Phi, psi and omega in degrees: 000132182283135174277105186303319179294320180293317178299312182302311180298319184293321188254357188296336180263351182255324192236144181294149185306327180295321176298317182297315180298317178301315179303309186292330178280317191247346180089161185292333184298333184268359184271112175288145175288146178268146177261142186198162164279121188244124169265143186221152176226124169251112183244126178245124183253159173231167178196168182293335182205175185296326180295321178294317182295316177301317182295316175302312182301317182296320181292319178299314180300316179298321181288324180299314180294317178302332182261013174089011179269164175251125178276113183267338178193152175225121181202124171056031182097352181262131175240122182255115184237141175222152174245135181098012183245009177239126186303328182273352182243133177265158177288116178267124185303330180268352184303305182291309182299319181298317179297310178308311178299316179297316178300316181297316180297313185287318190254345178041254187272005179257014179217147166229147192222133165243130180219161179172196179215148180203158172281128180210202180224154177217156177152201181275126175232140178133205181229182179298328180285333178204110182239146179222140170272109188217187177227156179232128177225151179295150176063026176305324181294323180290328175292319175300320176298317180297318178302317181293331182279338182289150171269159177297144185093353178260150180227140176227133173269124184270118185267133177233000000 
């Protein structure tokens, strides 16, 4: 059983109120994913220690939000950002390129970035035990592979 107050608090900044109420009434299984052109930035940061990595990740997240992006996940040095996955935010044509430029200027050799755009889907994915507001795009595994091959200080635009 979903804790309605917890769900509202968790999703109030990500999902419009009507979607949250629909989720609480009908459950996640009935929520269709929305289709959109999704711009994404995968930024992997490094630091001398875990505190520095966490500090870099927080700064990347702040910059992403300031450029109109949605931070979908932060894990192990990786920050996953997308544009076009929030109903209240439009894809700003300069959002992704401006974010990539800002990250490159601020982090130089402490970040590697794969970014691009693809037709995909977004919404709630998961089960009652673990649900995430996220996006799905083709070849995401290849994007991660490209990120892994890059050296720090390098940027690649992923073409689809």
